[in-house]
PQR file of N, CA, C, O and H, with PARSE charges and radii, in Angstrom:
ATOM      1  N   MET A   1      -3.283  17.415  17.726 -0.4000 1.5000
ATOM      2  CA  MET A   1      -1.966  18.336  16.932 -0.0000 2.0000
ATOM      3  C   MET A   1      -2.057  18.082  15.289  0.5500 1.7000
ATOM      4  O   MET A   1      -2.063  16.928  14.861 -0.5500 1.4000
ATOM      5  N   LEU A   2      -2.111  18.991  14.578 -0.4000 1.5000
ATOM      6  CA  LEU A   2      -1.904  18.981  13.309 -0.0000 2.0000
ATOM      7  C   LEU A   2      -0.700  18.065  12.680  0.5500 1.7000
ATOM      8  O   LEU A   2      -1.003  17.322  11.747 -0.5500 1.4000
ATOM      9  H   LEU A   2      -2.106  19.928  14.926  0.4000 1.0000
ATOM     10  N   PHE A   3       0.646  18.086  13.148 -0.4000 1.5000
ATOM     11  CA  PHE A   3       1.646  17.419  13.148 -0.0000 2.0000
ATOM     12  C   PHE A   3       1.638  16.099  12.751  0.5500 1.7000
ATOM     13  O   PHE A   3       1.956  15.654  11.648 -0.5500 1.4000
ATOM     14  H   PHE A   3       0.892  18.690  13.906  0.4000 1.0000
ATOM     15  N   LEU A   4       1.198  15.418  13.866 -0.4000 1.5000
ATOM     16  CA  LEU A   4       0.845  14.000  14.317 -0.0000 2.0000
ATOM     17  C   LEU A   4      -0.041  13.365  13.494  0.5500 1.7000
ATOM     18  O   LEU A   4       0.130  12.201  13.133 -0.5500 1.4000
ATOM     19  H   LEU A   4       0.940  15.779  14.762  0.4000 1.0000
ATOM     20  N   MET A   5      -1.002  14.055  13.158 -0.4000 1.5000
ATOM     21  CA  MET A   5      -1.947  13.533  12.194 -0.0000 2.0000
ATOM     22  C   MET A   5      -1.143  13.258  10.497  0.5500 1.7000
ATOM     23  O   MET A   5      -1.418  12.421   9.638 -0.5500 1.4000
ATOM     24  H   MET A   5      -1.141  15.000  13.451  0.4000 1.0000
ATOM     25  N   ILE A   6      -0.358  14.071  10.509 -0.4000 1.5000
ATOM     26  CA  ILE A   6       0.710  14.585   9.021 -0.0000 2.0000
ATOM     27  C   ILE A   6       1.399  13.396   9.249  0.5500 1.7000
ATOM     28  O   ILE A   6       1.199  12.537   8.391 -0.5500 1.4000
ATOM     29  H   ILE A   6      -0.135  14.751  11.207  0.4000 1.0000
ATOM     30  N   CYS A   7       2.337  13.023  10.382 -0.4000 1.5000
ATOM     31  CA  CYS A   7       2.926  12.306  10.931 -0.0000 2.0000
ATOM     32  C   CYS A   7       2.917  10.758  10.589  0.5500 1.7000
ATOM     33  O   CYS A   7       3.734   9.933  10.177 -0.5500 1.4000
ATOM     34  H   CYS A   7       2.500  13.721  11.080  0.4000 1.0000
ATOM     35  N   LYS A   8       1.226  10.784  11.067 -0.4000 1.5000
ATOM     36  CA  LYS A   8       0.790   9.168  10.905 -0.0000 2.0000
ATOM     37  C   LYS A   8       0.411   8.929   9.986  0.5500 1.7000
ATOM     38  O   LYS A   8       0.274   7.716   9.826 -0.5500 1.4000
ATOM     39  H   LYS A   8       0.563  11.454  11.401  0.4000 1.0000
ATOM     40  N   ASN A   9       0.064   9.670   8.998 -0.4000 1.5000
ATOM     41  CA  ASN A   9      -0.244   9.553   7.413 -0.0000 2.0000
ATOM     42  C   ASN A   9       0.942   9.463   6.492  0.5500 1.7000
ATOM     43  O   ASN A   9       0.832   9.013   5.351 -0.5500 1.4000
ATOM     44  H   ASN A   9       0.175  10.655   9.128  0.4000 1.0000
ATOM     45  N   ILE A  10       2.218   9.949   7.057 -0.4000 1.5000
ATOM     46  CA  ILE A  10       3.162   9.562   6.434 -0.0000 2.0000
ATOM     47  C   ILE A  10       3.573   7.952   6.557  0.5500 1.7000
ATOM     48  O   ILE A  10       3.866   7.094   5.723 -0.5500 1.4000
ATOM     49  H   ILE A  10       2.308  10.315   7.984  0.4000 1.0000
ATOM     50  N   VAL A  11       3.470   7.963   7.799 -0.4000 1.5000
ATOM     51  CA  VAL A  11       3.829   6.776   8.305 -0.0000 2.0000
ATOM     52  C   VAL A  11       3.392   5.402   7.668  0.5500 1.7000
ATOM     53  O   VAL A  11       4.029   4.423   7.279 -0.5500 1.4000
ATOM     54  H   VAL A  11       3.232   8.660   8.476  0.4000 1.0000
ATOM     55  N   LEU A  12       1.670   5.805   7.730 -0.4000 1.5000
ATOM     56  CA  LEU A  12       0.729   4.452   7.207 -0.0000 2.0000
ATOM     57  C   LEU A  12       0.845   4.619   5.731  0.5500 1.7000
ATOM     58  O   LEU A  12       0.813   3.560   5.104 -0.5500 1.4000
ATOM     59  H   LEU A  12       1.152   6.600   8.046  0.4000 1.0000
ATOM     60  N   ASN A  13       0.992   5.880   4.932 -0.4000 1.5000
ATOM     61  CA  ASN A  13       1.138   5.689   3.392 -0.0000 2.0000
ATOM     62  C   ASN A  13       2.499   5.253   2.919  0.5500 1.7000
ATOM     63  O   ASN A  13       2.585   4.826   1.768 -0.5500 1.4000
ATOM     64  H   ASN A  13       1.018   6.740   5.442  0.4000 1.0000
ATOM     65  N   HIS A  14       3.857   5.327   3.878 -0.4000 1.5000
ATOM     66  CA  HIS A  14       4.975   5.368   3.012 -0.0000 2.0000
ATOM     67  C   HIS A  14       5.711   4.458   4.423  0.5500 1.7000
ATOM     68  O   HIS A  14       6.592   4.928   5.145 -0.5500 1.4000
ATOM     69  H   HIS A  14       3.788   5.674   4.813  0.4000 1.0000
ATOM     70  N   GLN A  15       5.146   3.191   4.560 -0.4000 1.5000
ATOM     71  CA  GLN A  15       5.347   1.867   5.246 -0.0000 2.0000
ATOM     72  C   GLN A  15       6.586   1.539   4.736  0.5500 1.7000
ATOM     73  O   GLN A  15       7.429   1.223   5.575 -0.5500 1.4000
ATOM     74  H   GLN A  15       4.431   2.809   3.974  0.4000 1.0000
ATOM     75  N   LYS A  16       6.933   1.533   3.504 -0.4000 1.5000
ATOM     76  CA  LYS A  16       8.179   0.850   2.330 -0.0000 2.0000
ATOM     77  C   LYS A  16       9.214   1.950   2.243  0.5500 1.7000
ATOM     78  O   LYS A  16      10.292   1.696   1.705 -0.5500 1.4000
ATOM     79  H   LYS A  16       6.249   1.790   2.822  0.4000 1.0000
ATOM     80  N   THR A  17       8.942   3.276   2.784 -0.4000 1.5000
ATOM     81  CA  THR A  17       9.935   4.237   2.524 -0.0000 2.0000
ATOM     82  C   THR A  17      10.784   3.923   3.454  0.5500 1.7000
ATOM     83  O   THR A  17      10.714   3.126   4.390 -0.5500 1.4000
ATOM     84  H   THR A  17       8.066   3.482   3.222  0.4000 1.0000
ATOM     85  N   ASP A  18      11.996   4.988   2.916 -0.4000 1.5000
ATOM     86  CA  ASP A  18      13.111   4.823   3.735 -0.0000 2.0000
ATOM     87  C   ASP A  18      12.998   5.779   4.859  0.5500 1.7000
ATOM     88  O   ASP A  18      12.346   6.821   4.807 -0.5500 1.4000
ATOM     89  H   ASP A  18      12.052   5.635   2.155  0.4000 1.0000
ATOM     90  N   TYR A  19      13.803   5.278   6.075 -0.4000 1.5000
ATOM     91  CA  TYR A  19      13.053   6.205   7.109 -0.0000 2.0000
ATOM     92  C   TYR A  19      14.080   7.499   7.103  0.5500 1.7000
ATOM     93  O   TYR A  19      13.828   8.185   8.094 -0.5500 1.4000
ATOM     94  H   TYR A  19      14.333   4.431   6.117  0.4000 1.0000
ATOM     95  N   ALA A  20      14.812   7.885   6.566 -0.4000 1.5000
ATOM     96  CA  ALA A  20      15.354   8.961   6.332 -0.0000 2.0000
ATOM     97  C   ALA A  20      14.361   9.923   5.605  0.5500 1.7000
ATOM     98  O   ALA A  20      14.728  11.087   5.770 -0.5500 1.4000
ATOM     99  H   ALA A  20      15.017   7.328   5.761  0.4000 1.0000
ATOM    100  N   TYR A  21      13.393   9.837   4.965 -0.4000 1.5000
ATOM    101  CA  TYR A  21      12.270  10.262   4.065 -0.0000 2.0000
ATOM    102  C   TYR A  21      11.609  10.722   5.257  0.5500 1.7000
ATOM    103  O   TYR A  21      11.401  11.927   5.400 -0.5500 1.4000
ATOM    104  H   TYR A  21      13.095   8.892   4.830  0.4000 1.0000
ATOM    105  N   VAL A  22      11.257   9.887   6.124 -0.4000 1.5000
ATOM    106  CA  VAL A  22      10.523  10.180   7.284 -0.0000 2.0000
ATOM    107  C   VAL A  22      10.956  11.168   8.264  0.5500 1.7000
ATOM    108  O   VAL A  22      10.262  11.967   8.892 -0.5500 1.4000
ATOM    109  H   VAL A  22      11.426   8.908   6.008  0.4000 1.0000
ATOM    110  N   PHE A  23      12.339  10.966   8.295 -0.4000 1.5000
ATOM    111  CA  PHE A  23      13.131  12.044   9.263 -0.0000 2.0000
ATOM    112  C   PHE A  23      13.161  13.181   8.671  0.5500 1.7000
ATOM    113  O   PHE A  23      13.106  14.175   9.396 -0.5500 1.4000
ATOM    114  H   PHE A  23      12.903  10.317   7.785  0.4000 1.0000
ATOM    115  N   ILE A  24      13.243  13.343   7.397 -0.4000 1.5000
ATOM    116  CA  ILE A  24      13.275  15.161   6.748 -0.0000 2.0000
ATOM    117  C   ILE A  24      11.942  15.192   6.743  0.5500 1.7000
ATOM    118  O   ILE A  24      11.698  16.389   6.895 -0.5500 1.4000
ATOM    119  H   ILE A  24      13.288  12.536   6.808  0.4000 1.0000
ATOM    120  N   GLU A  25      10.804  14.556   6.655 -0.4000 1.5000
ATOM    121  CA  GLU A  25       9.385  15.111   6.919 -0.0000 2.0000
ATOM    122  C   GLU A  25       9.195  15.632   8.693  0.5500 1.7000
ATOM    123  O   GLU A  25       8.699  16.697   9.059 -0.5500 1.4000
ATOM    124  H   GLU A  25      11.002  13.584   6.532  0.4000 1.0000
ATOM    125  N   PHE A  26       9.657  14.712   9.444 -0.4000 1.5000
ATOM    126  CA  PHE A  26       9.371  15.102  10.494 -0.0000 2.0000
ATOM    127  C   PHE A  26       9.939  16.226  11.063  0.5500 1.7000
ATOM    128  O   PHE A  26       9.410  16.810  12.009 -0.5500 1.4000
ATOM    129  H   PHE A  26      10.060  13.846   9.147  0.4000 1.0000
ATOM    130  N   ILE A  27      11.688  16.804  10.208 -0.4000 1.5000
ATOM    131  CA  ILE A  27      12.136  18.071  10.741 -0.0000 2.0000
ATOM    132  C   ILE A  27      11.189  19.031  10.134  0.5500 1.7000
ATOM    133  O   ILE A  27      10.695  20.044  10.629 -0.5500 1.4000
ATOM    134  H   ILE A  27      12.118  16.330   9.439  0.4000 1.0000
ATOM    135  N   TYR A  28      11.022  18.473   8.876 -0.4000 1.5000
ATOM    136  CA  TYR A  28      10.387  20.151   7.890 -0.0000 2.0000
ATOM    137  C   TYR A  28       9.507  20.382   8.848  0.5500 1.7000
ATOM    138  O   TYR A  28       9.711  21.296   9.647 -0.5500 1.4000
ATOM    139  H   TYR A  28      11.423  17.650   8.474  0.4000 1.0000
ATOM    140  N   PHE A  29       8.080  19.377   8.947 -0.4000 1.5000
ATOM    141  CA  PHE A  29       6.993  20.143   9.636 -0.0000 2.0000
ATOM    142  C   PHE A  29       6.896  20.571  11.025  0.5500 1.7000
ATOM    143  O   PHE A  29       5.959  21.146  11.578 -0.5500 1.4000
ATOM    144  H   PHE A  29       7.914  18.634   8.298  0.4000 1.0000
ATOM    145  N   TYR A  30       8.262  20.113  11.603 -0.4000 1.5000
ATOM    146  CA  TYR A  30       8.420  20.422  13.100 -0.0000 2.0000
ATOM    147  C   TYR A  30       8.789  21.459  13.599  0.5500 1.7000
ATOM    148  O   TYR A  30       8.598  21.972  14.702 -0.5500 1.4000
ATOM    149  H   TYR A  30       9.023  19.645  11.154  0.4000 1.0000
ATOM    150  N   PHE A  31       9.652  21.918  12.211 -0.4000 1.5000
ATOM    151  CA  PHE A  31       9.990  23.733  12.398 -0.0000 2.0000
ATOM    152  C   PHE A  31       9.104  24.463  11.651  0.5500 1.7000
ATOM    153  O   PHE A  31       8.946  25.639  11.979 -0.5500 1.4000
ATOM    154  H   PHE A  31       9.807  21.501  11.315  0.4000 1.0000
ATOM    155  N   PHE A  32       8.341  23.922  10.494 -0.4000 1.5000
ATOM    156  CA  PHE A  32       7.520  24.803   9.869 -0.0000 2.0000
ATOM    157  C   PHE A  32       6.180  24.998  10.687  0.5500 1.7000
ATOM    158  O   PHE A  32       5.457  25.980  10.519 -0.5500 1.4000
ATOM    159  H   PHE A  32       8.469  22.967  10.228  0.4000 1.0000
ATOM    160  N   ASP A  33       5.905  23.967  11.599 -0.4000 1.5000
ATOM    161  CA  ASP A  33       4.771  23.943  12.545 -0.0000 2.0000
ATOM    162  C   ASP A  33       4.958  25.218  13.636  0.5500 1.7000
ATOM    163  O   ASP A  33       4.150  26.041  14.066 -0.5500 1.4000
ATOM    164  H   ASP A  33       6.492  23.170  11.736  0.4000 1.0000
ATOM    165  N   LYS A  34       6.526  24.980  13.908 -0.4000 1.5000
ATOM    166  CA  LYS A  34       6.925  25.945  15.185 -0.0000 2.0000
ATOM    167  C   LYS A  34       6.430  27.455  15.299  0.5500 1.7000
ATOM    168  O   LYS A  34       5.999  27.875  16.373 -0.5500 1.4000
ATOM    169  H   LYS A  34       7.182  24.311  13.558  0.4000 1.0000
ATOM    170  N   PRO A  35       6.486  28.078  14.422 -0.5600 1.5000
ATOM    171  CA  PRO A  35       5.853  29.489  14.681  0.2800 2.0000
ATOM    172  C   PRO A  35       4.294  29.498  14.608  0.5500 1.7000
ATOM    173  O   PRO A  35       3.696  30.457  15.096 -0.5500 1.4000
ATOM    174  N   CYS A  36       3.537  28.369  13.959 -0.4000 1.5000
ATOM    175  CA  CYS A  36       2.234  28.563  14.396 -0.0000 2.0000
ATOM    176  C   CYS A  36       1.510  28.205  15.931  0.5500 1.7000
ATOM    177  O   CYS A  36       0.478  28.558  16.503 -0.5500 1.4000
ATOM    178  H   CYS A  36       4.023  27.590  13.562  0.4000 1.0000
ATOM    179  N   ASN A  37       2.642  27.316  16.241 -0.4000 1.5000
ATOM    180  CA  ASN A  37       2.286  26.907  17.701 -0.0000 2.0000
ATOM    181  C   ASN A  37       2.483  28.020  18.478  0.5500 1.7000
ATOM    182  O   ASN A  37       1.697  28.119  19.421 -0.5500 1.4000
ATOM    183  H   ASN A  37       3.480  27.029  15.777  0.4000 1.0000
ATOM    184  N   TRP A  38       3.629  29.231  18.310 -0.4000 1.5000
ATOM    185  CA  TRP A  38       4.156  30.162  19.022 -0.0000 2.0000
ATOM    186  C   TRP A  38       2.625  31.260  19.107  0.5500 1.7000
ATOM    187  O   TRP A  38       2.144  31.917  20.030 -0.5500 1.4000
ATOM    188  H   TRP A  38       4.267  29.151  17.545  0.4000 1.0000
ATOM    189  N   GLY A  39       2.279  31.080  17.904 -0.4000 1.5000
ATOM    190  CA  GLY A  39       1.121  31.819  17.911 -0.0000 2.0000
ATOM    191  C   GLY A  39       1.422  33.443  17.659  0.5500 1.7000
ATOM    192  O   GLY A  39       0.491  34.247  17.635 -0.5500 1.4000
ATOM    193  H   GLY A  39       2.669  30.546  17.155  0.4000 1.0000
TER
END
Protein backbone atom coordinates (compact mmCIF):
# COMPACT_ATOMS: atom_id res chain seq x y z
CA MET A 1 0.00 0.00 0.00
CA LEU A 2 1.44 3.33 -1.09
CA PHE A 3 0.35 5.08 2.10
CA LEU A 4 2.26 2.64 4.30
CA MET A 5 5.38 3.22 2.22
CA ILE A 6 4.99 6.99 2.57
CA CYS A 7 4.32 6.63 6.27
CA LYS A 8 7.48 4.56 6.72
CA ASN A 9 9.49 7.17 4.81
CA ILE A 10 8.08 9.94 7.01
CA VAL A 11 8.97 8.04 10.18
CA LEU A 12 12.45 7.12 8.97
CA ASN A 13 13.25 10.56 7.59
CA HIS A 14 11.74 12.52 10.48
CA GLN A 15 12.60 10.49 13.57
CA LYS A 16 13.24 13.68 15.53
CA THR A 17 10.14 15.46 14.23
CA ASP A 18 7.18 16.11 16.52
CA TYR A 19 4.61 13.35 16.53
CA ALA A 20 1.99 16.00 15.73
CA TYR A 21 3.61 16.45 12.30
CA VAL A 22 3.51 12.70 11.64
CA PHE A 23 -0.10 12.62 12.82
CA ILE A 24 -1.05 15.43 10.41
CA GLU A 25 0.70 13.62 7.56
CA PHE A 26 -1.13 10.42 8.51
CA ILE A 27 -4.54 12.14 8.45
CA TYR A 28 -3.74 13.95 5.20
CA PHE A 29 -2.68 10.85 3.29
CA TYR A 30 -5.45 8.77 4.89
CA PHE A 31 -8.18 11.04 3.53
CA PHE A 32 -6.23 11.75 0.35
CA ASP A 33 -5.85 8.05 -0.52
CA LYS A 34 -9.46 7.10 0.34
CA PRO A 35 -10.98 8.05 -3.06
CA CYS A 36 -8.20 6.15 -4.82
CA ASN A 37 -8.83 3.06 -2.71
CA TRP A 38 -12.55 3.24 -3.40
CA GLY A 39 -11.79 3.34 -7.13
